[in-house]
C-alpha positions in Angstrom: 126.2 84.4 -44.3 122.8 86.1 -44.4 121.7 88.0 -47.5 122.2 91.4 -45.8 125.7 90.6 -44.7 126.5 89.2 -48.2 125.4 92.5 -49.7 127.5 94.5 -47.2 130.6 92.3 -48.0 130.0 92.8 -51.7 129.7 96.6 -51.2 133.0 96.7 -49.3 134.8 94.8 -52.1 133.3 96.8 -55.0 133.2 100.2 -53.3 130.2 102.5 -52.7 128.5 104.3 -55.6 126.1 107.2 -55.7 123.5 105.0 -57.4 124.0 102.3 -54.8 123.6 104.9 -52.0 120.2 105.8 -53.5 120.7 108.5 -56.1 121.0 107.4 -59.8 122.1 110.4 -61.8 121.1 108.9 -65.1 117.6 108.1 -63.9 117.3 111.6 -62.4 118.3 113.2 -65.6 115.8 111.1 -67.5 113.0 112.1 -65.2 114.0 115.7 -65.5 114.0 115.4 -69.3 110.5 113.9 -69.2 109.3 116.8 -67.0 110.8 119.4 -69.3 109.4 117.7 -72.3 105.9 117.7 -70.8 106.1 121.3 -69.7 107.7 122.6 -72.9 111.1 123.9 -73.9 112.8 126.7 -72.0 115.9 128.7 -72.7 119.1 128.1 -70.7 120.8 125.1 -69.0 121.0 126.3 -65.4 118.3 129.0 -65.4 115.3 130.0 -67.4 115.6 133.3 -69.3 112.6 135.5 -70.1 113.0 138.4 -72.5 111.3 141.4 -70.9 112.3 144.0 -73.5 115.5 145.8 -72.6 117.0 142.9 -70.6 116.4 139.3 -69.5 114.7 138.1 -66.3 116.2 134.8 -65.1 114.8 132.4 -62.6 116.5 129.4 -60.8 115.0 127.0 -58.3 116.9 124.5 -56.0 117.1 123.1 -52.6 119.6 121.8 -50.0 119.1 118.1 -50.5 120.1 115.4 -47.9 122.6 117.8 -46.3 119.5 118.6 -44.2 119.9 115.2 -42.5 123.4 116.1 -41.3 122.0 119.3 -39.9 119.2 117.4 -38.2 121.7 114.9 -36.7 123.8 117.7 -35.3 120.9 119.9 -34.3 122.5 122.7 -36.3 120.5 124.4 -39.0 122.4 127.7 -39.0 124.2 127.2 -42.3 121.8 125.4 -44.6 120.2 128.7 -45.6 123.6 129.7 -47.1 123.5 126.5 -49.1 120.0 127.2 -50.3 121.0 130.6 -51.5 124.2 129.4 -53.0 122.8 126.6 -55.1 120.4 129.0 -56.7 122.6 132.1 -57.3 125.5 130.0 -58.6 123.3 128.6 -61.4 122.4 132.2 -62.4 126.1 133.2 -62.3 126.8 130.4 -64.7 124.6 132.1 -67.3 126.1 135.5 -66.7 123.0 136.7 -64.8 123.2 139.0 -61.7 121.0 137.6 -58.9 118.8 140.2 -57.3 116.1 138.6 -55.2 115.2 135.4 -53.4 112.2 133.7 -51.9 112.4 130.6 -49.8 110.0 127.6 -49.2 110.3 125.9 -45.8 108.2 122.7 -45.4 108.1 121.2 -41.9 106.7 118.2 -40.2 105.9 120.4 -37.2 106.6 124.0 -36.3 109.8 124.7 -34.3 110.6 128.3 -33.6 114.3 127.6 -32.7 114.9 125.7 -35.9 113.1 128.3 -38.0 115.2 131.0 -36.5 118.4 129.1 -37.4 117.2 128.6 -40.9 116.4 132.3 -41.2 119.9 133.2 -39.9 121.5 131.1 -42.7 119.3 132.6 -45.3 120.2 136.1 -44.2 123.9 135.3 -44.2 123.6 133.7 -47.7 121.8 136.8 -49.0 124.4 139.1 -47.6 127.2 137.0 -49.2 125.4 137.0 -52.6 124.4 140.7 -52.3 120.7 140.0 -53.0 117.4 140.8 -51.3 115.2 138.3 -49.4 111.7 139.4 -50.6 109.6 136.8 -48.8 108.9 133.2 -48.5 106.5 130.5 -47.4 106.4 128.0 -44.5 104.2 125.0 -44.9 103.3 122.5 -42.1 102.8 119.1 -43.7 103.1 116.3 -41.2 101.9 113.6 -43.6 104.3 114.6 -46.4 107.5 115.8 -44.7 109.7 114.2 -42.1 111.7 116.8 -40.3 112.0 119.7 -42.8 112.8 120.5 -46.4 114.2 123.8 -47.6 114.2 125.1 -51.1 114.0 128.5 -52.9 113.8 130.5 -56.1 116.1 133.2 -57.1 115.4 136.0 -59.7 118.2 137.7 -61.6 118.6 140.3 -64.3 121.0 140.6 -67.2 121.6 143.0 -70.1 121.5 141.3 -73.5 125.3 141.5 -73.8 125.9 140.0 -70.3 124.5 136.5 -70.8 127.0 133.9 -71.9 126.5 132.0 -75.2 126.5 128.8 -73.1 128.6 126.9 -75.6 132.4 126.6 -75.3 134.7 126.7 -78.3 137.6 124.4 -79.3 140.7 126.2 -78.1 139.1 127.9 -75.1 141.0 128.1 -71.9 139.3 126.7 -68.7 139.6 129.0 -65.7 138.6 127.3 -62.5 137.7 128.5 -59.0 138.0 126.5 -55.8 135.1 125.1 -53.9 134.7 125.5 -50.1 134.3 121.8 -49.6 131.6 119.2 -50.5 129.0 121.9 -51.1 125.4 120.5 -51.4 125.8 117.7 -53.8 126.5 114.0 -53.4 125.6 114.1 -49.7 123.6 110.9 -50.0 126.8 109.0 -50.9 129.0 111.1 -48.5 126.7 110.6 -45.5 126.5 106.8 -46.0 130.2 106.5 -46.5 131.0 108.7 -43.5 128.7 106.9 -41.2 129.7 103.3 -42.0 132.1 103.4 -39.0 131.5 106.9 -37.5 128.8 109.1 -35.9 128.5 112.7 -37.1 129.7 113.8 -33.7 132.9 111.7 -33.9 136.2 113.5 -34.1 137.2 114.3 -37.7 140.5 112.6 -38.6 142.0 115.7 -40.2 142.8 119.2 -38.8 140.2 121.1 -40.8 137.2 120.4 -38.5 136.4 119.1 -35.1 133.7 116.6 -36.1 132.7 114.5 -39.1 129.4 116.4 -39.3 131.1 119.8 -39.4 133.1 118.7 -42.4 129.9 117.7 -44.2 128.1 120.9 -43.2 130.6 123.3 -44.6 128.5 125.8 -46.5 128.5 126.0 -50.3 130.7 128.8 -51.7 128.8 131.7 -53.4 130.3 132.8 -56.7 128.5 136.1 -57.4 131.7 138.1 -56.9 133.1 136.6 -60.1 130.5 138.3 -62.4 132.3 141.6 -63.0 135.5 139.8 -64.1 133.5 137.3 -66.2 131.7 140.1 -67.9 134.9 142.0 -68.6 136.4 139.2 -70.8 135.2 137.0 -73.6 133.4 134.3 -71.6 131.7 131.7 -73.7 130.2 129.4 -71.1 130.4 128.5 -67.4 129.7 125.4 -65.4 128.7 125.3 -61.7 130.1 121.9 -60.6 127.2 120.4 -58.8 125.4 117.0 -58.9 127.2 114.8 -61.4 130.5 116.2 -60.5 132.9 117.0 -63.3 130.5 115.7 -65.9 128.8 119.1 -65.4 131.4 120.5 -67.8 129.5 118.8 -70.6 126.7 121.4 -70.1 129.1 123.8 -71.9 128.8 121.6 -75.0 130.1 118.3 -76.4 133.8 118.7 -76.3 136.9 117.2 -74.7 137.7 119.1 -71.5 141.3 118.5 -70.7 141.6 119.4 -67.0 145.4 119.5 -66.3 145.5 121.5 -63.1 142.4 121.2 -60.9 142.4 122.5 -57.4 143.5 120.1 -54.7 140.6 118.1 -53.3 139.7 118.9 -49.7 140.2 116.4 -47.0 136.5 115.6 -46.8 136.8 113.9 -50.2 139.7 111.8 -49.1 137.7 110.9 -46.0 134.6 109.9 -48.0 136.6 107.9 -50.5 138.4 106.1 -47.8 135.5 105.3 -45.6 133.2 104.2 -48.4 135.9 102.6 -50.6 134.6 104.9 -53.4 136.5 104.7 -56.6 138.3 107.8 -58.0 136.0 107.8 -61.1 132.9 107.6 -59.0 134.2 110.5 -56.8 134.7 112.7 -59.8 131.3 111.8 -61.2 129.6 112.7 -58.0 131.6 115.6 -56.3 133.3 118.8 -57.2 136.6 117.4 -55.8 137.9 120.9 -54.9 136.8 123.0 -58.0 133.4 124.5 -57.7 133.1 126.7 -60.8 134.7 126.6 -64.2 134.6 129.2 -67.1 135.5 128.6 -70.7 137.0 131.8 -72.0 138.9 133.0 -75.1 142.6 132.0 -74.6 143.8 135.7 -74.9 141.6 136.6 -71.9 142.4 133.8 -69.5 145.2 135.6 -67.6 143.1 138.8 -67.3 140.3 136.7 -65.7 142.8 135.1 -63.3 144.4 138.4 -62.3 141.0 140.0 -61.8 139.8 137.3 -59.4 141.1 136.4 -56.0 141.7 132.7 -56.5 141.0 131.7 -60.1 143.6 129.9 -62.2 143.9 128.1 -65.5 142.9 124.5 -65.0 142.8 123.2 -68.6 141.6 123.6 -72.2 138.7 122.8 -74.5 139.4 120.4 -77.4 137.5 118.5 -80.0 136.1 115.3 -78.5 133.5 114.1 -76.0 134.9 113.5 -72.5 136.2 115.1 -69.4 139.8 114.1 -68.8 141.0 114.8 -65.3 143.6 113.1 -63.0 144.1 110.2 -65.4 140.3 109.6 -65.6 138.0 109.8 -68.7 134.5 110.8 -67.6 
């Protein structure tokens, strides 16, 4: 057996991992910490806050990631702009900040009017869903730096002093969760490699949700700005946008034991990825949202009010003393 085939056989036996697919979350966080340390401290976990007198100005920056490669393979860039908007505004929402304006940065290997138009359509749709303004952007042609294209952006938001969340959960808090729309824009490096081990993106999807494998992976990220009025109306201590790192994102609300007893059902795309890549349940929950895209830690007395004020929220667990995320029999 050749070395390459031996590696493939070992991978099949042990199951695929995010790090093995090329993204090491621990290394990424270490690099981010090094960057932050060099730049200097900033306020906030998901978005930087600047005190401008009577209120806060908040900024968030993010991109679409390797979901772009699925769009490229299908020749469909019409939804990635929604993802770019979503990944930014959702981080602001997690801090209690109302997003107001967005600027995009599109870097391309070579100009393509048709592709640019599709990207623009997605950005406009995302801005409409988030109820924000697109106030400009930049397109850079960099053939020696970029292969294909890369899309990122920055979102600005405003918040009154009493609207921002403390950012720290409390023991005894109730966790109210909100479903995701699918895989969102995180973990796509692992999802892509698992999905294409035995399939093409254009192959029929083995479930009823979508026609092709690629369509399932391209489902746009849900935008959670509609939750803000309800979150502001109750005693919300902290929120977590469940992104890269999966359910371990809850630890951004503080070092506690998050006992998740009733998460939303995982979409079929997660079952597909796990099965095709032989990905262990723990690895899936450390990488993907697994059906729940946003979680709020609120005072127990306010939990039902928050659920009733939102279209699809529900109590998913509690906050306890400890240091883990307990979900579906796993300890993360």
